[in-house]
N, C-alpha and C positions, 0 to 999 in steps of 0.2 A: 504494500500500500504506500502510495506517495504522500508525503506531508502536504505538498502544494500541487494539487492536480490542475489548478487553473493555468491555462496557457499564457496568461498575462505576465507570469513571473519569469524572470531570467535570474540566473544565479551567478554570483561573483563573490570573491573574497580576497583579502590580502594574502599573498603567497607565503609570507613569513609565518602566518598563523596556521597554515595547513600542512605542516610537515607530517610525513607518515608517522603513525598510522591513521591520522585523522583527515587526510586529504579527501577521501571519499565522502566525508560528511559536509563538504563545503556548500553544496547546493541546498542542504537542509538547514545549516546553521546561519548562512548569510544570504537570505533572499533579497534580491534587488528588484524593485518594481519599476517598470517603465515610467518615466516622468510624465506627469499630466501635461497636456498642451495648453491648459488654461489654469491661471492662478486660482487656487481654491480659497486662500486666506490672504488678505491684504497684509503686507509686511515688507521688511527689508530683506532683499535676496542678494547673495554674493555669487559672482562669477569669477573664480580664481584665475581663469585663463587670460582675462583682459588686463588686469584685475579691476573690477568695478563692483560697487554696491548700488542697488537700485530699490527705491520704494515702488513696488508694483501693486496696483489695485486689483482687487478680486474681480474675476470675470474676464480679465484681459489675457491675451496669449503671452507666453514667455518670449522674450527676445531669443535669437538663436544662441546656442551654447547650453551649458549645464549650470543651473541656478540652484542654490541651496538657501533656505530661509535661515537668517541669522538673528533677527529681532522683530519685535512687533511694531506696528506703526506708531505707537505712542512714544517710542524711544527717540531721543533727540538725535539728529543726524551726526553731530559731533561725537556723541557717545558711541554710535555705531562704527564710525571711522576709528575711534580709539580701540574698540573691541577687535576689529578686523586687522588693523595695521600691523600688529606684531607677527602676523602670519606671513607677511611680505617684507622681510628685512631688506631686500634689494631696493625697495622704495622708500627707505628711511629718509626723512627730511622732505619728502614730497607728499602732497595730499593724494589720497586714494580717489579715483574717479567715482563720482556720485551722481545719480540721476533720480528724477521723480517722474515715473511713467504712469500717466493717468488716462491716456487715450491710445487707440491703435496708431494714430498718426504720430504721436510721440515715440512709440516703440519703433516705427519705421525710421523716423529721423535718428534715433539712437543707434539703430543697426547700421544706417548709412554712414555714421561717424566712426564706426569700428574700423580698425586696420584691415586692409585688404586680405592679409594672410589669415585673419581670424575667420 
C-alpha cells in the first residue's frame, strides 16, 4: 500500500539525509507537492534565485520561479528584509529586491524587469 496514492505528489529529499539503508524511504518521508499556480494566502514570498521578496495578494498567479512564503502581510517590509538578508551574504550592504504585487499587470511588469537569464 502506498502512503501517497494521489498522482499530484512528487517526491524529493536532500541527499545527505538519505544515506543507505534509508534511501528507499525518501518518497514517503519527504513528499513535495507541486506548487499552486495561484497564491492561496496573501503574504511575503521569497524567490532565492533572483533574490527578491514580494508581497503577493491572494488570488493572483505567482511570478515565474519558485516562491516560498516567509512572512504574513502585516509584517513591516523592513523586518522582512532583515529576516531574509542573512541568507544572502553575497548581497551584504545592498538592499534585497522588494516588490508589492497587487494586480496581474504588476506581476507582468515585475517579470519583465527580471534578468534575461532568469
